[in-house]
N, C-alpha and C positions, 0 to 999 in steps of 0.2 A: 409204245406207248407209254410214256412215264405216269404212274398212279401214285400222287402223294397224299398220305393220311395222317391229318393233323391229332395225337392222341392214341395213348398205346395201352388203353384199358380193354375191356371184353369186346366192347363195340368195334373200336380200332381193327385189333388183334383179329377178332374174327372176319370182320372184312378182308384182311391181309389174306389169312390162310385159303380163305373161299376162292381170292382172286389167284391163288396159287394153283390150286387144284384145278381152275377153269381155265388157266392161261398162263402164258409166258411172259407177261407183262413186267416190265419193271415197275418194283414197288419198294416205295421209302416213306419209313414209320419214323413220324417225329412227335419226340414227347421232350417238356422242361423236366418232368418230376422223377425217371429212373430210367436208368439204362436198359431193362428188362420190364418185359409185361410178368405182374404180379398179381394175386387173386385178392382185388381189394377188400372182400368180405373176412379176409383172414387178418387184418390190421390187430383185430383187439388179441387174438391167439398170439401174436409177436409179442406184444407188450405182457403177456399175463405168462409168457414161457414156455408155450405149448408147442411151436412153433418157431425156425429162424426164418429171416427173409427169403434165403435161396430157397426153403422149403415150401413156399408161398409162390414157386414159380413154377408154371406148368411145364414148362419145356427146358431143356437144358440148353448153356449157353451157343454150343454148336449149332442149334436148330435153324438159326437166322440165316446162317451164312450156307448150310446144306440146301434150305429151300428160294435162297436167291432172295431174302428179303432184309433190305438194308436198313439198319435202324440207326437214328440219328438222334443226340443229344441237345436240342437247340431252343431257342424262344422264339415261336413265330409272331413277330413284330407288326406285320400287314400285310394283305393279300390284296393283288392288284387283278381283280376281275377280267379287265378287259384285254391284258396283256398276258392274264394266267401265269403269274408270277407270285411267289411269295417272297416276304423279307426276314430275314434271318437273325438273330441276335446268340452271339454266343455266350453260354450259363458261366458265370464267375464262379471261382471256388469248386471246381469240378476236375475230377482227375483226369477226366479223358480229354486227350491231346488231339484228337482228330481234327484235323482243320474243318470249319464251318463256312459254307458259302456266303456270301451277304445276300444273295438272290438265289431262288430256283425256278426254272419252269414245269409247268405241269400239263398235262392232257386232261384228265379227271383229277377231283379234288373231293377228298371226305374230311369234314370237321368232323371229331370224334371227340370233342373235348371236356365231357362230361360236368360233372358239378362242382360248385363251388358254395363251402358254407355259409348262410345268411346268415347277416349283421342288419341291424333295424335301426342304427343312430344312438344306440347307447352310449353315454359319456364315459369314455374310458378302455371303450372296445378293441383300440390297438394298442392298447399296454401291452409289454411283457408278460407273458404269464397268461396268455388269453387266446384260446383258439378252438377251433372247430376239430374234428374227426375225421375227415375223406381223405388227404392226402399221404403221402410217405413222410411228408416234410412237416404235419398236422403230428402224425407218429411219434416221429423225433422230438418235435418240440415236448409234448406229453410226457418223453422219458426224461428230456433235461431237467422238467422242473419237479419231478416227484421225488428226486433225491431229498430226505429228510424233510418231505412234504407233509405238513402238519393237517390240513384238510382242502380238499376238493369242492367247486362250488359248481355243478351244472346246470344249463341253463336252456330249459326246452324239453319236452316230454314225449319226443317221437322214440325212433329204435336207435337210431347213433345215441342219444341222450342214456339210454338205458345200457349199452353195449358199455359207455365208457364208464358208468356208476360200475358194473360189473368187474372192470380192468382195473379200476383204483380199489375196489372191496377186495379183490385178487392178493394184492399188497399190502391191506390190511389198513388203507388211508381211508379216514373218516371222509364222507361224502353228504353233502346236501344237496337236494335234488329240486328246482326251482320248475314250477309246473303251473301255467296261468289257467289250465281249465279245471274244475270242480273236479274232475277223476281223470287218472293217467290217460292219453290216447282215446280219450273219449268221445273225439270226431270220427275217430274210424271206429272201434269197438264198442259194440253192444253194451249196455251199461253191467251188465252181470261178469262178462270178461274184463272190462275196465276197473271193475273193484275186485277179481280176482288178481289182476296184474300190481295193484294199490298193496293188497295186503303181501304178495311176495316180495316185493321192493322192502316192504318195512319190516318184513320178517329176515331179511338179510340184513338187517341192522343201517339201512339206509336213511337219513334225515329227509324225507317227504315232506315236500312243502307243496301241498295244493292250493290252487286258487291264490299263487304267489308269482309275481313277475317282479323282474330284473327293471331296477329304475338307472342304478350309475355304479359303475366298479370305480374304485379308491385308487388314486395314484398314491404308491409310498414315498413320492418326493423324487424319486430315480429313474421313473417311467417304466415302474413294475405296478402291476396288479398285487392290491394286498388285503382288498377287503371288497363286496359287493354292499348296496343300499337296496331294498325291497322297497314293493310301492306300499309295503306297509309301514315303510319308516325304518326296520328294521338293520342293523349291521352285523354284517356276518364277515367274519375275516378268515383270509384265506390265502394262499399262496397259488392257487391256479385257479382258472375260470374256463371252465369249457362249453362255449357256443353251440347248442345243436339244438336250436330253432330250425329244423330242416335245412333245406340245401335251394338253389337256382343254377339254371344253366349256364355254364361256365362261358361265356360268349362276349365280355366287355370290350375283347380285341376286335371284335369286327361289329361293332353296331353303327358302326359311322361310315359302312362303306359300300352300300348299295343292297345288301341281305334285307330280305322281308323277315320282319323279326318282330315277334308277341312276347310270350315269355318266354321263349326259346326259338330257332332258328327253325322258319315256318316249311314244310316240304308235304309234296303230294303223297298218293299212296306209292309212289317210286322211289319216295326219299330224297328226290328231288327238290333242290332249292330253285327261286326264282332266277339265281345266275346261272347261263349256261356250262355244262360239263362241271358243277357242284353238288353235292350231295351231304344232307348232314344226319347222322344217325345217334343214337345214345341218348344219354340224360338233356344233351344240349339242343335234341330236336323236337321239335312240336309237330304235329299231325295238324292241318291244315282243318281235314275231316275225319276226326277220329272215330273208328268203330263205335257201334252201342255197346253201352256198359264200358267203355276206357275212355280215359283221359288225352287230352292235346301230348303233356308231359309226363312222361313216366319213367323215372328214376329207377329200377329196377334190373335187377343182374341179366334176367332170361330175355327181357326184351330188348336189352343192348345186344345178346347175342344174335340173338333173331334178327336184326335189323342189321348187322354186319353180314352175316349170311345173304340175305335178301338183297343187299347193294351190291355185294359180287356178282351176283347173277344179274342185275340189269348192267353195271358197268360192262360186263361180256357178252350184251346183246342179248339174255335170255330173261325177255320181260317176265316180272313177278311182282304183283303187290304185296306189300307190307301186311301180314293178316296176323296179329299177336294170339287170335284164338282166346280161350275162355279167362278171365282173369284170376290169375293163381299169385299169391303170396307167402312166402314163410320166415319165421325169425323165431329169436328165442330169448324170452324173460327169466334172465336166472338159470333155474333148470325146468321152465316149463315152454314145452316146444309148442308153436302155433304155426299153424295154416288155415289157410282160406283158398276156398273155390268157389267163382261166382257172384253172386251180386249178395253181399252181406252187409247191411247197410247201418250205421252206428242209429239213426232215427229211419226205422223202416217206414216206407210209403203204407197207403190204406191198402193195397192190395197184398202185402206181402203175410205171411203168416210162419209162425215159429214155434218151431218145437226145440225147447231148451232143457237138457239133463244136466246138474251140478253133479260130482261125486260128494260123499260128507266129507271128505278130507278138505274141501275145496281148492283142489289144484288140477284139477281135470272136468271138462266138461266138453257135450258135443251139441252144437244148434245146426238143425238143418231149416230152410227156408224154402217155402213152397207157394205159389200164387194160387188166392184164394177163389179165384176166378176157374180159372180150368184145370187147376192140382198139380199143374208142370212142377219140376224142382228147381230150385233158382237160385241156392249156394247151401255151401257148409263152412261153418266155423268149429275150430276144432283146439280146444287148449290142451296139453298133456298126452294128447294120443296123435295118432298119424293116420291116417287112411293114402288110399292108393291113388295117384294123381290120375292115370290113366282110367280107373275106373269110375271116378267122380266128372271127370270130362267129359266121359259117355254119355253118364244120365245126363248132364248139362246142356250137351251139343242136339241130344236128343228130345231134350223137353220131356222125359220121362216122369209119368204118374207118381206122387207122392209116395202111393200104396207099392206101388212096386220097387220104389226105391228102397221103401222100409224093412220091406219083405227080405230083399236080395242085400241089405247093410252088410252082412257079413261080408262080402264080397271086398268091401273096401277099406277093412279093418288090415291095417298095416304092421301093427304091433307084432313081438314074438310067439310064436305058438302057446308056450306056457304062462302068458298075461291073462289076466283078466278081460272078457269081452262083457261090453256095456249095453250092447245094439237093442237088446231084448227089456232095457229100461226105455229107451227111447219110444220103441212101439209101445210100451204100457202106458207111456203119457199120451201118444198120438189115440190110442183107444180111450182113454180116460176124456180125451179134450173131445172127440169127436163122438162117441158111442160104437164104435167099431169095433171089431175083433179080429184082425189081419194078428198073425203069427208070424215072425223069423223063419226063414227057411234055413235049413241047415245046411252050412258053411263048409268047407271055405280050403283047400289044399289051394296051392299053385296050380294045377291041372283045373283046378273046377274053375279057380279064376281068370285060367288062360282061355278056357271056355267059353266063359263067358264076355271077354273081349273077344271072341271070335280068333283066336290065335292059336289056337288047339283042333 
């Protein structure tokens, strides 16, 4: 059986690896982006000089031949679902001279084409010197225009935007950051955490413009961007514009050929599309019936990896439903690490009660969310501190009582041993809020944590 995988990101490559573990089927991975799989989350570190491209590739080049996974660098220009064929187009200006067939047949097809940066019809959005930050080609564009760059303007206040700001900042390139919201990422972060990130951005000499939108990108007369005009009528001269106002599923090449498509390619709990023998995984897939607390499209690294493993089991005849588990995400805002577990919302519903502690320095915080009705734990939001994934996940799955969580909060702390601990401060706030007198149980060696998790 021949299995063709379109896309060599974390989803497609995880699928290929698990297919090989579970079977001896023929596996072909097709990508137009790069010869080899690399860690997309490490793109910023290539630009900042911390890593080279080859150091972001988790597998040696010989890995693919050894494991009989064929890699093909080509464009997929069309899919004929009735005849189970894909059409291919050679990529121009590539050093790869391997002949590319015009068509290939498949027995099973996995679409794992990831995301593309959003564009919202801004005048000038297709000029030279305008780019998102998703693909290897986007990074190459940034690198090209960074030489002698006097100012960059970044449009959009999400995680990719702040990564791009940090990248330019690492080369001492002045940055203006346009964020349409009244506070950075305040549609995701609660008010206090959002304001903390505002301060962090400004402390790193980024020109943060809140409540400001892009209206137009100005052409220098030669097809290159030279300035932006904001919705407030201000002109900001610049040599590069980063469009980082989110991403969308990269599925334009399959929109008109019979796939059931919403925001992404619609899939059931087994990651099957409406076309026989065709699956979709990763950023480009949309769950028809997402599990409670989850979204239909989740452009997150770890969910892509989980989908890749799940689809391999299903193709190999071992039926497994896709289950992403408890919501989790992590990021970094310059020097502030961010972790979220469970249900933490920017605008909390009526039944959510929040315990919030913030360090006097304004660069660390802990937020614990619980249900007012039954006192079960709902979520954790951490800034500048780290908690153990397994411990938080266990509490959330078990719907543990808030007071049991607080008394054992030291089990979750994952900071190094000699770092300051702040769990007692959280308990103090809870006691003041409720009139209770609970105390933190003493902590916290690795053996204690393993015993707590039932692993010792």
